[in-house]
Structures are given as C-alpha cells and as structure tokens.
BADREN-339048 format. One line per 8 residues: number of its first residue (from 1); their letters; for each residue x, y, z of C-alpha. Coordinates in nm, 3 decimals. Each point is the difference from the previous one (the first is absolute). Layout:
N
NUM> a> X,Y,Z  ...;
This chain:
335
1> mavtikdi> 12.877,-15.919,-6.298  0.197,-0.313,0.013  0.388,0.035,-0.019  0.133,-0.153,-0.335  0.337,-0.128,-0.111  -0.013,0.314,-0.247  -0.018,0.227,0.296  0.271,-0.183,0.191;
9> aayagvsy> 0.229,0.005,-0.333  -0.058,0.385,-0.052  0.087,0.072,0.383  0.317,-0.232,-0.003  0.111,0.143,-0.341  0.034,-0.365,-0.161  -0.196,-0.170,-0.258  -0.327,-0.214,0.053;
17> stvsraln> 0.166,-0.323,-0.073  0.270,0.069,0.268  -0.255,0.051,0.245  -0.191,-0.297,-0.109  0.308,-0.216,0.031  0.087,0.149,0.354  -0.359,-0.088,0.139  0.031,-0.336,-0.150;
25> gsgaveea> 0.350,-0.081,0.159  0.182,-0.026,-0.322  0.369,-0.024,0.026  0.019,0.214,-0.307  0.001,0.303,0.208  0.297,0.103,0.229  -0.083,-0.058,0.378  0.047,0.375,0.096;
33> kkekilei> -0.222,0.105,-0.258  -0.250,-0.274,0.082  -0.012,0.101,0.363  -0.065,0.347,-0.086  -0.284,-0.068,-0.242  -0.164,-0.221,0.270  0.043,0.274,0.248  -0.197,0.256,-0.234;
41> arsmgyvp> -0.261,-0.240,-0.057  -0.057,-0.062,0.364  0.007,0.381,0.072  -0.253,0.060,-0.261  -0.235,-0.270,0.123  0.033,-0.222,-0.290  -0.245,-0.310,-0.012  0.059,-0.239,-0.253;
49> nqaaimlk> -0.302,-0.104,-0.226  -0.081,-0.345,0.155  -0.202,-0.102,-0.340  0.296,0.073,-0.187  0.214,-0.182,0.234  -0.218,-0.322,-0.025  0.005,0.045,-0.378  0.371,0.023,-0.012;
57> ksksrnig> 0.032,-0.312,0.208  -0.206,-0.206,-0.226  0.173,0.105,-0.325  0.319,-0.080,-0.173  0.288,0.257,-0.053  -0.073,0.021,-0.372  -0.126,0.320,-0.181  -0.119,-0.061,-0.342;
65> lcfstisk> 0.095,0.254,-0.289  -0.263,-0.054,-0.238  -0.012,0.116,-0.379  -0.269,-0.054,-0.252  0.254,-0.181,-0.206  0.405,-0.048,0.015  0.052,-0.180,-0.348  -0.195,0.214,-0.235;
73> stspyilh> 0.011,0.400,0.093  0.169,0.051,0.311  0.330,0.191,-0.082  0.291,-0.172,0.196  0.111,0.366,0.094  -0.332,0.073,0.171  0.051,-0.333,0.183  0.335,0.080,0.101;
81> dvligvyg> -0.123,0.340,0.131  -0.294,-0.131,0.197  0.206,-0.260,0.169  0.270,0.274,0.104  -0.292,0.217,0.159  -0.164,-0.292,0.161  0.320,-0.142,0.135  0.102,0.334,0.126;
89> vigsdyhi> -0.278,0.007,0.231  -0.049,-0.358,0.099  0.353,-0.103,0.015  0.054,-0.334,0.149  -0.317,0.006,0.204  -0.184,-0.212,-0.258  0.034,-0.200,-0.306  -0.087,0.175,-0.335;
97> ivkamdmh> -0.179,-0.249,-0.219  -0.051,0.118,-0.355  -0.321,-0.140,-0.151  -0.178,0.017,-0.353  -0.380,0.036,0.037  -0.061,-0.148,-0.314  0.191,-0.324,0.107  -0.221,-0.032,0.338;
105> epgtlnqs> -0.155,-0.312,0.072  -0.352,0.096,0.174  -0.063,-0.117,0.359  0.385,-0.012,0.095  0.016,0.356,0.170  -0.012,0.006,0.392  0.160,0.167,0.300  0.247,-0.291,0.065;
113> nfagllim> 0.178,0.084,-0.339  -0.040,0.357,0.004  -0.004,0.266,0.255  -0.081,0.266,-0.239  -0.018,0.102,-0.354  0.119,0.276,-0.231  -0.206,0.000,-0.309  0.142,0.155,-0.327;
121> sqtdrdee> -0.319,-0.072,-0.228  -0.034,0.121,-0.332  -0.316,-0.149,-0.119  -0.347,-0.102,0.141  0.090,-0.351,-0.069  0.161,0.011,0.344  -0.329,0.041,0.166  -0.029,-0.377,0.087;
129> fveearak> 0.324,0.002,0.160  -0.058,0.299,0.208  -0.337,-0.129,0.107  0.136,-0.319,0.112  0.263,0.200,0.213  -0.283,0.208,0.154  -0.207,-0.301,0.076  0.315,-0.135,0.198;
137> gipmiais> 0.056,0.313,0.184  0.343,0.047,-0.120  0.125,0.365,0.022  0.040,0.162,-0.333  0.134,0.310,-0.148  -0.028,0.120,-0.365  0.281,0.172,-0.166  -0.044,0.172,-0.329;
145> rrihsgvp> -0.380,-0.009,-0.021  -0.327,-0.043,0.193  -0.145,-0.324,-0.003  -0.270,-0.021,0.248  -0.170,0.237,0.240  0.136,-0.221,0.285  0.346,0.001,-0.103  0.204,0.319,0.094;
153> avvtdekg> 0.239,0.079,-0.290  0.271,0.229,-0.107  -0.064,0.153,-0.327  0.178,0.241,-0.245  -0.164,0.237,-0.265  0.068,-0.236,-0.305  -0.223,0.214,-0.220  0.110,0.354,0.115;
161> gmekvmdy> 0.367,-0.138,-0.031  -0.065,-0.077,-0.387  -0.169,0.338,-0.035  0.309,0.171,0.101  0.242,-0.137,-0.217  -0.252,0.023,-0.290  -0.035,0.365,0.080  0.372,0.050,-0.009;
169> lleqghrr> 0.022,-0.143,-0.337  -0.269,0.217,-0.121  0.149,0.319,0.158  0.329,-0.082,-0.158  -0.175,0.002,-0.338  -0.057,-0.355,-0.095  -0.318,-0.058,-0.170  0.091,-0.323,-0.200;
177> igviegnp> 0.045,-0.255,0.289  -0.010,-0.377,-0.001  -0.100,-0.182,0.319  0.116,-0.351,0.132  -0.229,-0.130,0.241  0.011,-0.313,0.218  -0.236,-0.302,0.056  -0.335,0.151,-0.081;
185> nleatmlr> -0.176,-0.239,0.270  0.193,0.155,0.284  -0.123,0.295,0.223  0.325,0.206,-0.020  -0.041,-0.004,-0.378  -0.337,0.116,-0.024  0.076,0.295,0.245  0.299,0.123,-0.194;
193> hegfwqaa> -0.175,-0.049,-0.312  -0.283,0.256,0.145  0.293,0.221,0.120  0.141,0.043,-0.357  -0.339,0.010,-0.152  -0.130,0.284,0.231  0.302,0.211,-0.052  -0.011,-0.047,-0.384;
201> srwgldak> -0.349,0.095,-0.003  0.047,0.300,0.233  0.231,0.132,-0.260  -0.214,-0.037,-0.286  0.124,-0.300,-0.127  -0.195,-0.287,-0.175  0.103,-0.276,0.226  -0.124,-0.269,-0.216;
209> sipieygn> 0.235,0.106,-0.275  0.299,-0.062,0.224  0.187,-0.328,-0.097  0.027,-0.279,0.264  0.175,-0.324,0.030  0.003,-0.239,0.289  0.260,-0.163,0.191  0.000,-0.212,0.306;
217> yrynsgrl> 0.230,0.248,0.247  0.299,-0.176,-0.104  0.304,0.135,-0.191  -0.021,-0.185,-0.313  -0.357,0.052,-0.043  0.064,0.374,0.011  0.286,-0.025,-0.283  -0.238,-0.205,-0.212;
225> aagkllda> -0.309,0.246,0.060  0.228,0.296,-0.066  0.124,-0.155,-0.311  -0.354,-0.054,-0.143  -0.092,0.367,0.098  0.316,0.155,-0.182  -0.028,-0.210,-0.297  -0.370,0.089,-0.053;
233> hndltail> 0.025,0.354,0.090  0.298,0.188,-0.117  -0.139,0.331,0.134  0.026,-0.081,0.364  0.180,0.246,0.226  -0.059,-0.191,0.328  -0.083,-0.327,0.149  -0.181,-0.016,0.328;
241> cfndemam> 0.060,-0.347,0.182  -0.178,-0.138,0.288  0.286,-0.113,0.197  0.374,0.060,0.015  0.104,-0.340,-0.129  -0.195,0.002,-0.314  0.143,0.365,-0.034  0.337,-0.153,0.002;
249> gaiiatte> -0.098,-0.247,-0.279  -0.123,0.284,-0.204  0.304,0.204,0.030  0.211,-0.296,-0.159  -0.276,-0.046,-0.279  0.047,0.379,-0.062  0.378,-0.022,-0.018  -0.028,-0.330,-0.204;
257> rglkvped> -0.169,0.213,-0.283  0.260,0.264,0.009  -0.191,0.258,0.196  0.137,0.187,0.308  -0.170,0.064,0.335  -0.122,0.270,0.069  0.107,0.183,-0.335  -0.215,-0.212,-0.232;
265> isitgfdn> -0.248,-0.158,0.248  -0.065,0.061,0.357  -0.090,-0.275,0.231  -0.177,-0.033,0.351  -0.050,-0.257,0.262  -0.181,-0.042,0.298  0.129,-0.146,0.370  0.352,0.169,0.012;
273> ldisgyad> 0.182,-0.325,0.054  0.362,0.019,0.089  0.099,-0.099,-0.356  -0.183,0.302,-0.147  0.263,0.245,0.157  0.321,-0.186,-0.045  0.027,-0.047,-0.371  0.152,0.248,-0.227;
281> irlttver> -0.339,0.076,-0.121  -0.162,0.099,0.318  -0.372,-0.042,-0.039  -0.267,0.267,0.093  -0.278,-0.206,0.197  -0.245,0.017,0.250  0.114,-0.108,0.366  -0.215,-0.277,0.145;
289> nsiqiaae> 0.201,-0.091,0.302  -0.034,-0.377,0.012  0.215,-0.042,0.304  -0.185,0.302,0.187  -0.323,-0.181,-0.074  0.100,-0.344,0.102  0.155,0.131,0.318  -0.317,0.204,0.100;
297> garmllay> -0.200,-0.290,-0.081  0.229,-0.217,0.227  -0.029,0.255,0.296  -0.377,-0.010,-0.045  -0.015,-0.397,0.001  0.236,-0.018,0.319  -0.218,0.257,0.191  -0.327,-0.189,-0.121;
305> mqegalpk> 0.150,-0.324,0.136  0.120,0.139,0.328  -0.281,0.213,0.094  -0.285,-0.148,-0.191  -0.145,0.348,-0.106  -0.083,0.031,-0.360  0.234,0.264,-0.149  -0.114,0.312,-0.202;
313> dvwlenrl> 0.093,0.007,-0.378  0.319,0.182,-0.101  0.029,0.205,-0.307  0.341,0.075,-0.151  0.063,0.270,-0.283  0.192,-0.069,-0.319  0.233,0.255,-0.131  0.142,0.076,-0.345;
321> vkrntvsn> 0.398,-0.059,-0.033  0.147,0.204,-0.289  0.305,-0.144,-0.134  0.147,0.016,-0.372  -0.231,-0.208,-0.215  -0.238,0.276,-0.107  0.069,0.291,-0.237  -0.160,0.336,-0.033;
329> qqqrvnr> -0.163,-0.018,-0.350  -0.095,0.362,0.032  0.375,0.078,0.018  0.076,-0.206,-0.294  -0.275,0.158,-0.218  0.154,0.335,0.090  0.371,-0.071,-0.082;
C-alpha cells in the first residue's frame, strides 16, 4: 500500500498540513523540522501522486468555502466558526474565498480559479453548482450534509441531536413545549424537525398538537417567534429552539414579558456556540462543533488534492450540553 501524507504525519508526530507544507517547500515550516519530515518521507518510501501534482500546477491557490446562502439563513456565528476551523488547517497555504452558491453565475467555475471547494450545502437547489464543479474536475468535500455519492462528506447527526434535547425536556417533566424552527427549506431544519417529532411520538405526545413558529436562524427572528408562542400559549413550560442564536432571542422575549428562565420557561438551543456558555443565563444546547466539522473537511480536502484518492465519509456525533436554562417540572410539582 502506498505511503500517504497522513502516514508521514502520524510517524513524525505533526499535523497533516505541516507535512504538506514541508513536502511543498513552504517557508512556513522551520528548516530543522522540514528536514526531519523530508527524511522520514524518504525513509518510508513516499512517492508523490503525479496526477495530484499536475492538478496542483494547473490550479490557483484559492479554496472556495461555499454556503447555500450567506445573506438569508447563515448565522454569522456559524460562518465565524467554520472559518476558524478551515484556517486552522490550511493556514497561509491557500486563500479562502467565501462564496454563496445562490449567487453563483453558471459557467464560471474552473480549476484556474479554485484548487478545491468546501461545500456547506443546505438545499437541493445547490445541485447545479455541485454538478458544474464535478464536471470541471474540482476536488470537493461536503461539510454538514451529504450532497452527492461522488462527493466525500463530513456529517453530524442533526436528527439524533434534536432527539437528545427533546428527550431531556421530557425527562424533566415538560409536556407543554413550544418549538421555534428555522428556514423550512433547509435540510438541517428538516432533520431537526424529524428529531423532535420522533422523540415526542416516542413519549406518547401528539406531535401535531405542539405549537411551532418559524425563524431564520437569526437572533431577532427567535425573539419574534418566542413572543408569538408566549402570547398565544400561556401554559407553555419550555421552548425548544433549532439553534442557539434564536434561543438567545427567545430568552430576551421571555424576560420582556416578566418571565424568568428557567423558573417560568425553560429554553434550549442547538449548536453550542461560544456565546451560549458565556452569558449570565447559560444555555442548555446540543454541541454541533462547527470548528471541528470544518477542520476535518479541510484536512480531507487537502488529502484529496495532494494524493488524488477519494476520502471516505466522516461521521461526527453530537452531544447534549446541560446548563441552567432547563428546570425540573417534576420537582416543582412536588414542592
């Protein structure tokens, strides 16, 4: 079996990107470390992939970070975390170009303007962009969802994550739960909807009776949606939000009505953004580590570009993060 850059990195005890830079003669790696890596590569019999070398010579130093949309439903916090994850792996070796696929002009993609693409797609409307990139032979990695059988992906369990947080609310005795969903056209919204719906059904609740309002994954939309829920349903004990940013807005809507979190209303989020753990009211949420997802996608893309071999999909688990925005209804009843 051919020796890969990943093999060299494991043996040398350094990162994939450090080995890649050393093999490419980058000045970003100190000379002593570079010589050590080159010696290890020689001793292991590493042979560069010639097809990948030819591709590299013919392409730019740009990597596209492609979102379904930037102006409508992409949280700036998620964009920030994804950029941190990508830059942490790629560093100064490539230029990162942020691109909105809904603004793409067909026929403008080619290997002279993009060496590779990281695709953060949330809708099937992105298929035209993806097919154009595939036809032009541009290496791609999908992050957050699978988009095509021929495009490797880093994915997380959106549905299972939402099941976990809904289960937790139900375990704490909540039965009168309102929900704030995101853009219904996005796949993440659909999967999270399936998750809370399945948990509710498993606990014997009539999922159709659960009141739902919609936001756009932004703070103010969560505030407005929570206001509608609270004004229309004064018996709610909890609001389940489809992301942290809307949950923060929901907390404000709650306090504006003279209610306390979690004493009067419990609120949960999804994503575990940094802001969710720093505020006075620390949000119970689901960790979907966007930095880790983006970093893994960037590592896969570099390997794909360097070695020409199609990487395998990577599956990352979500975990429930319990903080102080959920009360135990059973304890309140027993007081």
